[in-house]
C-alpha positions as CSV (number, residue, x, y, z in Angstrom):
1,I,158.5,1.7,-118.1
2,K,157.9,-1.9,-119.2
3,K,161.5,-2.1,-120.5
4,T,162.8,-1.0,-117.1
5,I,160.6,-3.6,-115.3
6,R,161.8,-6.3,-117.8
7,H,165.4,-5.5,-117.2
8,S,164.9,-5.8,-113.4
9,V,163.1,-9.1,-113.8
10,L,165.8,-10.5,-116.2
11,D,168.5,-9.4,-113.8
12,G,166.9,-11.5,-111.2
13,D,165.8,-8.7,-109.0
14,E,162.7,-9.2,-106.9
15,V,160.4,-6.2,-107.7
16,A,158.1,-5.8,-104.8
17,S,156.3,-2.6,-105.9
18,I,156.2,0.1,-108.5
19,G,155.3,3.8,-108.1
20,I,155.0,6.5,-110.7
21,D,155.2,10.3,-110.3
22,T,155.2,13.0,-112.9
23,W,154.8,16.7,-113.3
24,G,151.4,18.2,-112.4
25,V,148.2,19.4,-114.1
26,D,148.4,17.6,-117.4
27,Y,146.0,14.7,-118.2
28,G,144.7,12.3,-120.8
29,L,141.0,11.8,-121.8
30,L,139.7,8.3,-122.2
31,N,136.6,7.5,-124.2
32,K,133.7,5.5,-122.7
33,Q,135.5,2.2,-123.7
34,G,138.6,3.2,-121.8
35,R,140.8,4.1,-124.7
36,L,142.9,7.3,-124.9
37,M,141.1,9.8,-127.2
38,S,144.1,11.8,-128.2
39,N,147.6,12.7,-127.1
40,P,147.7,14.8,-123.9
41,V,148.5,18.5,-124.4
42,H,151.5,19.9,-122.5
43,Y,150.8,22.8,-120.1
44,R,153.1,25.1,-121.9
45,D,150.8,25.1,-124.9
46,R,149.3,28.5,-125.6
47,R,145.7,27.4,-125.7
48,T,145.1,28.7,-122.2
49,A,146.7,32.1,-122.6
50,G,144.4,34.7,-121.1
51,I,141.9,32.0,-119.9
52,G,141.2,33.8,-116.7
53,G,139.7,36.7,-118.6
54,Y,137.6,34.4,-120.7
55,I,136.2,32.7,-117.5
56,K,135.3,36.0,-116.0
57,Q,133.5,37.1,-119.2
58,A,131.8,33.8,-120.0
59,Y,130.9,32.5,-116.6
60,G,131.1,35.5,-114.3
61,L,133.7,33.8,-112.1
62,G,136.8,35.6,-110.9
63,T,140.1,34.1,-110.0
64,D,139.5,35.0,-106.4
65,E,136.4,32.9,-106.3
66,I,138.2,29.9,-107.8
67,Y,141.0,30.4,-105.2
68,A,138.5,30.6,-102.3
69,A,137.0,27.2,-103.4
70,T,140.3,25.4,-104.2
71,G,143.1,27.2,-102.5
72,I,145.2,26.7,-105.7
73,Q,147.2,29.6,-107.1
74,S,145.9,31.1,-110.4
75,M,148.1,29.9,-113.3
76,D,146.8,29.8,-116.8
77,F,147.7,26.1,-117.2
78,N,145.9,24.7,-114.2
79,T,143.8,21.6,-115.1
80,L,140.6,23.5,-114.5
81,Y,141.6,26.2,-117.0
82,Q,142.7,23.5,-119.5
83,L,139.3,21.9,-119.3
84,V,137.5,25.2,-119.8
85,A,139.7,25.7,-122.9
86,E,138.7,22.2,-124.1
87,N,135.0,23.2,-123.8
88,R,135.5,26.5,-125.5
89,D,137.5,25.2,-128.4
90,D,135.7,21.9,-129.0
91,P,132.6,21.5,-126.8
92,D,132.1,17.9,-128.0
93,T,135.4,16.6,-126.5
94,L,134.3,16.5,-122.9
95,R,130.8,15.2,-123.8
96,R,132.5,12.2,-125.6
97,A,135.0,11.5,-122.8
98,G,134.4,8.9,-120.2
99,R,137.3,9.5,-117.9
100,L,140.1,12.0,-117.2
101,L,143.3,10.6,-115.7
102,F,146.3,12.7,-114.7
103,I,149.5,11.6,-116.3
104,P,150.7,9.3,-113.5
105,D,147.2,7.9,-113.0
106,L,147.0,7.3,-116.8
107,L,150.3,5.3,-116.8
108,N,149.1,3.4,-113.7
109,Y,145.9,2.5,-115.6
110,F,147.9,1.3,-118.6
111,L,149.8,-1.0,-116.3
112,T,146.9,-2.3,-114.1
113,G,143.6,-1.5,-115.8
114,V,142.5,0.3,-112.7
115,M,141.3,3.9,-112.8
116,A,142.0,6.1,-109.8
117,T,142.8,9.7,-109.1
118,E,145.7,10.2,-106.7
119,Y,145.2,13.1,-104.3
120,T,148.5,15.0,-104.6
121,I,148.4,15.1,-108.4
122,A,144.7,16.0,-108.5
123,S,145.4,18.9,-106.0
124,T,147.6,20.6,-108.6
125,G,144.7,21.1,-111.0
126,A,142.3,23.3,-109.0
127,I,139.6,20.7,-109.1
128,L,139.5,19.7,-105.4
129,R,138.1,21.6,-102.5
130,A,140.9,23.3,-100.5
131,G,142.6,20.8,-98.3
132,E,140.0,18.0,-99.0
133,G,140.3,14.9,-101.0
134,R,137.0,15.5,-102.8
135,L,135.9,17.3,-105.9
136,A,134.9,21.0,-105.9
137,D,131.6,19.9,-107.4
138,E,129.9,23.3,-107.3
139,L,132.8,25.0,-109.0
140,L,133.1,22.4,-111.7
141,G,129.3,22.5,-112.3
142,R,129.4,26.3,-112.8
143,L,132.2,25.8,-115.5
144,D,130.3,23.1,-117.3
145,I,132.9,20.4,-116.4
146,P,131.2,17.1,-115.8
147,T,132.2,15.6,-112.5
148,E,131.7,12.1,-113.9
149,L,135.0,12.5,-115.7
150,F,136.9,11.9,-112.4
151,S,137.7,8.6,-110.8
152,P,137.6,8.0,-107.0
153,V,140.3,10.0,-105.2
154,V,142.9,7.9,-103.4
155,K,145.7,8.9,-101.0
156,P,149.4,8.2,-101.3
157,G,150.1,4.6,-100.2
158,N,147.0,3.1,-101.9
159,L,147.6,-0.4,-103.2
160,L,146.2,0.0,-106.7
161,G,146.7,-3.4,-108.3
162,R,149.0,-5.8,-110.1
163,L,150.3,-5.8,-113.7
164,L,147.8,-6.8,-116.4
165,P,148.4,-10.1,-118.2
166,D,149.2,-8.4,-121.5
167,V,151.7,-6.2,-119.6
168,L,153.4,-9.2,-118.1
169,I,154.0,-10.6,-121.6
170,D,156.4,-7.7,-122.1
171,T,157.8,-7.4,-118.6
172,G,158.3,-11.0,-117.6
173,K,156.6,-12.6,-114.6
174,T,156.5,-10.5,-111.5
175,D,154.0,-10.1,-108.6
176,A,154.9,-6.4,-108.2
177,Q,152.2,-4.3,-106.7
178,V,151.5,-0.9,-108.3
179,I,151.2,1.7,-105.5
180,N,149.8,5.2,-105.7
181,V,152.7,7.2,-104.4
182,A,152.7,10.9,-103.9
183,S,152.5,11.1,-107.6
184,H,153.0,14.8,-108.1
185,D,156.8,14.9,-108.4
186,T,157.0,17.9,-106.0
187,A,155.0,16.0,-103.4
188,S,157.5,13.2,-103.6
189,A,160.4,15.6,-103.5
190,V,159.1,17.3,-100.3
191,I,159.0,14.0,-98.5
192,S,162.8,14.0,-99.0
193,V,163.4,17.4,-97.3
194,P,166.0,16.4,-94.7
195,V,164.3,17.9,-91.7
196,R,164.3,16.2,-88.3
197,G,161.7,16.8,-85.6
198,K,158.8,19.2,-85.8
199,G,160.6,22.6,-86.3
200,D,159.6,25.1,-89.0
201,F,161.3,24.8,-92.3
202,I,161.3,26.2,-95.8
203,Y,162.1,24.1,-98.8
204,I,162.9,24.8,-102.4
205,S,162.3,22.0,-104.8
206,S,164.7,23.2,-107.4
207,G,164.5,22.1,-111.1
208,T,162.7,23.3,-114.1
209,W,160.4,25.1,-111.6
210,S,161.5,26.3,-108.2
211,L,158.7,25.4,-105.7
212,L,159.3,27.4,-102.5
213,G,157.2,26.6,-99.5
214,T,156.6,24.9,-96.2
215,E,154.3,22.2,-94.8
216,L,151.1,23.1,-92.9
217,P,148.6,20.9,-91.1
218,G,145.8,22.4,-93.2
219,P,145.1,24.9,-96.0
220,L,145.7,28.6,-95.6
221,V,143.2,30.4,-97.7
222,N,142.6,34.1,-97.2
223,P,142.7,37.4,-99.1
224,D,146.5,37.8,-98.5
225,T,147.4,34.3,-99.7
226,C,145.2,34.9,-102.7
227,R,146.8,38.3,-103.4
228,Y,150.3,36.8,-103.2
229,N,149.2,33.8,-105.2
230,Y,150.2,31.0,-102.8
231,T,148.9,27.5,-103.4
232,N,147.7,24.8,-101.1
233,E,148.6,21.5,-102.7
234,G,148.1,18.1,-101.2
235,G,151.1,16.3,-99.6
236,A,151.9,13.0,-98.1
237,G,150.7,12.1,-94.6
238,G,147.7,14.5,-94.8
239,R,149.9,17.6,-94.9
240,I,149.4,20.6,-97.1
241,R,152.2,21.9,-99.3
242,F,151.8,25.7,-98.9
243,L,154.1,27.0,-101.7
244,K,154.6,29.3,-104.6
245,N,155.8,28.5,-108.1
246,I,158.8,30.4,-109.3
247,M,159.9,30.0,-112.9
248,G,163.1,28.3,-111.9
249,L,165.9,26.8,-114.0
250,W,163.7,26.5,-117.0
251,I,165.1,30.0,-118.0
252,V,168.6,28.6,-118.0
253,Q,167.6,25.3,-119.6
254,E,165.8,27.2,-122.5
255,S,168.7,29.6,-122.9
256,R,171.1,26.6,-123.2
257,R,168.9,25.1,-125.9
258,Q,169.0,28.4,-127.8
259,W,172.8,28.5,-127.7
260,Q,172.8,24.9,-128.9
261,R,170.5,25.9,-131.8
262,E,173.2,28.5,-132.6
263,G,175.9,25.8,-132.6
264,K,177.4,26.6,-129.2
265,E,177.5,23.6,-126.8
266,Y,177.7,24.4,-123.1
267,S,177.3,22.0,-120.2
268,F,175.5,23.3,-117.1
269,S,178.7,23.3,-115.1
270,E,180.5,25.3,-117.9
271,L,177.6,27.9,-117.8
272,E,178.0,28.1,-114.1
273,E,181.7,28.8,-114.3
274,L,181.1,31.5,-117.0
275,A,178.4,33.1,-114.7
276,K,180.8,33.0,-111.7
277,A,183.4,35.0,-113.8
278,A,180.8,37.6,-114.9
279,K,180.5,40.9,-113.2
280,P,177.8,40.8,-110.4
281,F,174.5,42.8,-110.4
282,T,174.8,44.4,-113.8
283,C,171.2,43.5,-114.6
284,L,168.2,41.8,-113.1
285,I,164.9,40.3,-114.4
286,N,161.6,39.2,-112.9
287,P,161.9,35.4,-113.3
288,D,158.1,35.1,-113.2
289,D,157.4,37.5,-116.1
290,P,154.9,35.7,-118.4
291,D,157.3,36.3,-121.3
292,Y,159.6,33.6,-120.0
293,T,157.0,30.9,-119.8
294,A,157.0,29.6,-123.4
295,P,159.8,27.9,-125.2
296,G,162.0,29.9,-127.6
297,D,164.9,32.3,-127.7
298,M,165.2,33.1,-124.0
299,P,168.5,35.1,-124.2
300,R,166.9,37.5,-126.7
301,R,163.9,38.0,-124.3
302,I,166.2,38.7,-121.4
303,K,168.2,41.2,-123.4
304,E,165.0,42.9,-124.6
305,Y,163.8,43.2,-120.9
306,C,167.1,44.6,-119.7
307,S,167.1,47.2,-122.6
308,K,163.5,48.1,-121.9
309,T,164.2,48.7,-118.2
310,G,167.3,50.8,-118.8
311,Q,169.8,48.2,-117.5
312,H,173.0,46.8,-118.8
313,V,172.2,44.4,-121.7
314,P,174.0,41.1,-121.1
315,G,176.1,40.1,-124.1
316,T,177.7,36.8,-123.2
317,P,176.3,33.5,-121.9
318,G,178.0,34.1,-118.6
319,E,176.3,37.4,-118.1
320,V,172.9,36.0,-119.1
321,V,173.2,33.1,-116.6
322,R,174.5,35.4,-113.9
323,C,171.5,37.7,-114.4
324,I,169.2,34.7,-114.1
325,Y,170.8,33.3,-111.0
326,E,170.9,36.6,-109.2
327,S,167.3,37.3,-110.1
328,L,166.2,33.8,-108.9
329,A,168.0,34.2,-105.6
330,L,166.4,37.6,-105.0
331,K,163.0,36.2,-105.9
332,Y,163.6,33.4,-103.4
333,R,164.2,36.1,-100.7
334,M,161.0,37.9,-101.6
335,T,159.0,34.7,-101.6
336,A,160.5,33.4,-98.3
337,W,159.7,36.7,-96.6
338,Q,156.1,36.6,-97.8
339,L,155.8,32.9,-96.7
340,C,157.0,33.7,-93.2
341,R,154.7,36.7,-92.9
342,L,151.7,34.7,-94.2
343,T,152.3,31.6,-92.0
344,G,154.1,33.0,-89.0
345,I,156.8,30.3,-89.2
346,K,160.4,31.1,-88.1
347,P,162.7,28.8,-90.1
348,A,166.3,28.3,-89.1
349,G,167.3,27.9,-92.8
350,I,166.3,26.8,-96.3
351,N,166.5,23.2,-97.6
352,I,167.0,22.9,-101.4
353,V,166.3,19.5,-102.9
354,G,166.1,18.2,-106.4
355,G,168.3,18.5,-109.5
356,G,168.9,22.3,-108.9
357,S,170.5,21.5,-105.6
358,Q,173.7,20.7,-107.6
359,A,173.9,24.4,-108.8
360,A,176.5,25.5,-106.2
361,L,176.7,29.1,-107.4
362,L,172.9,29.5,-107.2
363,N,172.9,27.8,-103.7
364,Q,175.4,30.3,-102.4
365,M,173.6,33.2,-103.9
366,T,170.4,32.0,-102.2
367,A,172.1,31.9,-98.9
368,N,173.5,35.4,-99.5
369,A,170.3,36.9,-100.7
370,C,168.1,35.3,-98.0
371,G,170.5,35.8,-95.1
372,M,169.9,32.3,-94.0
373,P,172.0,29.1,-94.2
374,V,171.1,26.8,-97.1
375,T,171.3,23.0,-96.8
376,T,171.2,21.1,-100.1
377,G,170.3,17.6,-101.1
378,P,169.2,15.0,-101.9
379,F,169.3,15.9,-105.6
380,E,167.3,12.8,-106.5
381,A,164.6,13.9,-104.0
382,T,161.6,12.9,-106.0
383,A,162.9,9.3,-106.5
384,A,163.7,9.0,-102.8
385,G,160.2,10.3,-101.8
386,N,158.5,8.0,-104.3
387,I,160.4,5.0,-102.8
388,A,159.6,6.2,-99.2
389,V,155.8,6.0,-99.8
390,Q,156.3,2.5,-101.3
391,L,158.1,1.5,-98.1
392,I,155.4,3.0,-95.9
393,A,152.7,1.2,-97.9
394,S,154.5,-2.1,-97.5
395,S,154.9,-1.5,-93.7
396,E,158.7,-1.3,-93.9
397,L,158.5,2.3,-92.6
398,R,156.0,3.5,-90.2
399,N,155.3,7.0,-91.3
400,L,156.5,10.2,-92.9
401,A,158.7,11.2,-90.0
402,E,160.5,7.9,-90.1
403,A,160.9,8.2,-93.9
404,R,162.5,11.6,-93.5
405,E,164.9,10.3,-90.9
406,L,166.0,7.5,-93.2
407,I,166.5,9.9,-96.1
408,A,168.4,12.4,-94.0
409,D,170.7,9.5,-92.9
410,S,171.2,8.3,-96.5
411,F,172.4,11.4,-98.2
412,A,175.3,13.7,-97.2
413,P,174.0,17.4,-97.3
414,E,176.0,20.4,-98.2
415,L,175.8,23.6,-96.2
416,Y,176.1,27.2,-97.6
417,I,176.6,30.0,-95.1
418,P,175.5,33.6,-96.0
419,E,178.2,36.0,-97.3
420,D,178.3,39.6,-98.5
421,T,174.7,40.1,-97.2
422,G,175.0,43.9,-97.3
423,V,175.6,43.9,-101.0
424,W,172.7,41.6,-101.5
425,D,170.5,43.9,-99.4
426,D,171.2,46.7,-101.8
427,A,170.5,44.5,-104.8
428,Y,167.2,43.5,-103.2
429,V,166.1,47.1,-103.1
430,R,166.9,47.4,-106.8
431,F,165.0,44.2,-107.5
432,R,161.9,45.2,-105.7
433,N,161.8,48.6,-107.4
434,L,162.3,46.8,-110.8
435,I,159.4,44.4,-110.5
436,G,157.2,46.9,-108.6
437,E,156.8,44.9,-105.3
C-alpha cells in the first residue's frame, strides 16, 4: 500500500484521499500497547469447524438465537464464531488483547494510528445488533467476548485521519486523507450495481463468492429468513444488504489450482471454452456443500459427489467446469426465487458485478436458468464503489443515487437474454431433487 502511494506521489499525482476495502469477518488482535499480537487467521482455517454445536453445548445458545440478535447468516467462520474458538483453544488470548480490528480497519490503523470499526465490515461478523451500528452487547457477554475489544463504530464516509509521519517517510509527502469507505468489498461492489431510480433489483457480486441479494431500507429478520439462512449486512447510505452467500467461483479457482499442481496450465478463458464444448446437464452438484469450502483437490471431490449420487462422473476439465457453472446458475435461480418470496420484490432482471461478470458462459446460463435478463458490469465494481464513497465524503458527489448514476454512465454493460428456458426448467427439477430442496 505504501509503495502504491509512493509511486503516485513520485508521478506527481495529487492524492486527495485513500480508502481500503477487503474481504469480511477476519481480524487482527492488538495488545494493550497497540501492537499486533500475531498474524490474523484466514476464515477458511478449520479451527471453527462445527463451532455451532460447541456453542450450543457450552453456552446453551442456538444459531437461531444468534440470528435473531444479529440478523447475520450462520456460517462457521463468522467473526463471532472465530472469537469463541479463540476462547476455547487459548482462553488467555482475548484477556491479553487490547483491541480487535477487522482487516481494513487494521490497515487504516497502520497508516494513521487511529482505531475505528467501520460499520459494513463489522456487520459481516455477527457482532452488531441487526440493522444497527452498535454492538450486540448481551450476546457478546453471554459468549464471554469482552466488548472492550471493539473500537467506536463509524459509517462509510468517515474522515479517519492523515498518514503518520513514519508512513510519510516511505510514501513521500502527501496530505491525503484516509477515509473509511464501505470497507467490506461486497458493500463497495453493491454501490456499483448500475441501477437507476428506485425500482426493485437483484444483484450478484460474482467472484470467489457469489453474493446474491437486494437492498432493503431495514433488516428482515424472521423465522423464514433464518431458515433459509439469509443475512442482513450493512451497506452504504444506511441501506441493508439482504443477501445469501453462494460458494461461487472459488470452486473453479481451486479446481484450476489442482490442475496446475498436476502440470496442466489453463487460463480461465480456456476453461470456459472447454466447458462450452462439453455435453450439457450430465451431472450437477450442490455448490454450497461444506465439502467444497476448504482448499485442496476440488475436481476429486466433485467426482466423488457425482459418483455417490449416481450421476455421470466428469472426466475432463471441461466437464468439471460445465458441471460447476450449471450448478451455480441453478443455485442462483433457487436463491433468487427465495429472495423474491421473502422480500416481496419484483425485479425486472439480475445485475452481475465483479470479476465473475466476465464469465460470459456463466452469465448466459444464469439468464437461462433464472428466466430473466442479466446485465453485467462493472467488473471492477469494488474499486468503483470504494472511489464513490471517497467522492461522497469529499462532497464531489451528493449521495449514493448520484454515485450509481455516475458509475452506470462510466461502464458499458452487457446484456444476456434468456434462452432454452424449458431445458433449464427440467434441469432445475433435477437440481432440487438432488440437493433436497
